[in-house]
Biotite code that builds the C-alpha atoms (Angstrom):
import biotite.structure as struc

atoms = struc.array([
    struc.Atom([0.000, 0.000, 0.000], chain_id="A", res_id=1, res_name="MET", atom_name="CA", element="C"),
    struc.Atom([2.832, 2.364, 0.875], chain_id="A", res_id=2, res_name="LYS", atom_name="CA", element="C"),
    struc.Atom([4.438, 1.648, -2.502], chain_id="A", res_id=3, res_name="ASP", atom_name="CA", element="C"),
    struc.Atom([1.202, 2.537, -4.305], chain_id="A", res_id=4, res_name="LEU", atom_name="CA", element="C"),
    struc.Atom([0.906, 5.737, -2.306], chain_id="A", res_id=5, res_name="THR", atom_name="CA", element="C"),
    struc.Atom([4.458, 6.747, -3.197], chain_id="A", res_id=6, res_name="ASN", atom_name="CA", element="C"),
    struc.Atom([3.878, 6.037, -6.898], chain_id="A", res_id=7, res_name="LYS", atom_name="CA", element="C"),
    struc.Atom([0.633, 8.031, -6.788], chain_id="A", res_id=8, res_name="TYR", atom_name="CA", element="C"),
    struc.Atom([2.366, 11.006, -5.170], chain_id="A", res_id=9, res_name="GLU", atom_name="CA", element="C"),
    struc.Atom([5.203, 10.881, -7.713], chain_id="A", res_id=10, res_name="ASN", atom_name="CA", element="C"),
    struc.Atom([2.713, 10.849, -10.585], chain_id="A", res_id=11, res_name="ALA", atom_name="CA", element="C"),
    struc.Atom([0.876, 13.751, -8.960], chain_id="A", res_id=12, res_name="LYS", atom_name="CA", element="C"),
    struc.Atom([4.062, 15.796, -8.676], chain_id="A", res_id=13, res_name="GLN", atom_name="CA", element="C"),
    struc.Atom([4.977, 14.993, -12.283], chain_id="A", res_id=14, res_name="ASN", atom_name="CA", element="C"),
    struc.Atom([1.549, 16.069, -13.486], chain_id="A", res_id=15, res_name="SER", atom_name="CA", element="C"),
    struc.Atom([1.901, 19.414, -11.691], chain_id="A", res_id=16, res_name="ILE", atom_name="CA", element="C"),
    struc.Atom([5.305, 19.996, -13.287], chain_id="A", res_id=17, res_name="GLU", atom_name="CA", element="C"),
    struc.Atom([4.047, 19.025, -16.747], chain_id="A", res_id=18, res_name="PHE", atom_name="CA", element="C"),
    struc.Atom([1.056, 21.358, -16.432], chain_id="A", res_id=19, res_name="MET", atom_name="CA", element="C"),
    struc.Atom([3.286, 24.260, -15.383], chain_id="A", res_id=20, res_name="GLN", atom_name="CA", element="C"),
    struc.Atom([5.603, 23.606, -18.337], chain_id="A", res_id=21, res_name="ASN", atom_name="CA", element="C"),
    struc.Atom([2.718, 23.422, -20.795], chain_id="A", res_id=22, res_name="GLY", atom_name="CA", element="C"),
    struc.Atom([3.335, 19.787, -21.736], chain_id="A", res_id=23, res_name="GLN", atom_name="CA", element="C"),
    struc.Atom([-0.292, 18.820, -22.196], chain_id="A", res_id=24, res_name="ILE", atom_name="CA", element="C"),
    struc.Atom([0.258, 15.291, -23.547], chain_id="A", res_id=25, res_name="SER", atom_name="CA", element="C"),
    struc.Atom([2.600, 14.336, -20.698], chain_id="A", res_id=26, res_name="ALA", atom_name="CA", element="C"),
    struc.Atom([0.206, 15.980, -18.219], chain_id="A", res_id=27, res_name="TYR", atom_name="CA", element="C"),
    struc.Atom([-2.701, 13.851, -19.426], chain_id="A", res_id=28, res_name="LEU", atom_name="CA", element="C"),
    struc.Atom([-0.559, 10.707, -19.271], chain_id="A", res_id=29, res_name="ASN", atom_name="CA", element="C"),
    struc.Atom([0.338, 11.536, -15.675], chain_id="A", res_id=30, res_name="SER", atom_name="CA", element="C"),
    struc.Atom([-3.343, 11.987, -14.835], chain_id="A", res_id=31, res_name="LEU", atom_name="CA", element="C"),
    struc.Atom([-4.055, 8.547, -16.283], chain_id="A", res_id=32, res_name="LEU", atom_name="CA", element="C"),
    struc.Atom([-1.225, 7.098, -14.215], chain_id="A", res_id=33, res_name="GLU", atom_name="CA", element="C"),
    struc.Atom([-2.625, 8.766, -11.081], chain_id="A", res_id=34, res_name="MET", atom_name="CA", element="C"),
    struc.Atom([-6.045, 7.296, -11.837], chain_id="A", res_id=35, res_name="ASN", atom_name="CA", element="C"),
    struc.Atom([-4.519, 3.818, -12.205], chain_id="A", res_id=36, res_name="LYS", atom_name="CA", element="C"),
    struc.Atom([-2.792, 4.007, -8.820], chain_id="A", res_id=37, res_name="TYR", atom_name="CA", element="C"),
    struc.Atom([-5.873, 5.497, -7.167], chain_id="A", res_id=38, res_name="LYS", atom_name="CA", element="C"),
    struc.Atom([-8.006, 2.562, -8.387], chain_id="A", res_id=39, res_name="ARG", atom_name="CA", element="C"),
    struc.Atom([-5.389, 0.079, -7.169], chain_id="A", res_id=40, res_name="LEU", atom_name="CA", element="C"),
    struc.Atom([-5.336, 1.709, -3.728], chain_id="A", res_id=41, res_name="MET", atom_name="CA", element="C"),
    struc.Atom([-9.130, 1.531, -3.517], chain_id="A", res_id=42, res_name="VAL", atom_name="CA", element="C"),
    struc.Atom([-9.001, -2.144, -4.500], chain_id="A", res_id=43, res_name="ALA", atom_name="CA", element="C"),
    struc.Atom([-6.390, -2.894, -1.817], chain_id="A", res_id=44, res_name="VAL", atom_name="CA", element="C"),
    struc.Atom([-8.396, -1.124, 0.865], chain_id="A", res_id=45, res_name="VAL", atom_name="CA", element="C"),
    struc.Atom([-11.594, -2.922, -0.157], chain_id="A", res_id=46, res_name="ALA", atom_name="CA", element="C"),
    struc.Atom([-10.005, -6.358, 0.329], chain_id="A", res_id=47, res_name="ASN", atom_name="CA", element="C"),
])
């Protein structure tokens, strides 16, 4: 769980940096990555 949280936070930080730099494609990919880790964390908590 801690590993998933760290990966989520890293993706979140990357998405913020990409948005500030105007890299829209990379920003959207980071949002998708965040969504993936968020769903995995919810699945872990549910079990």
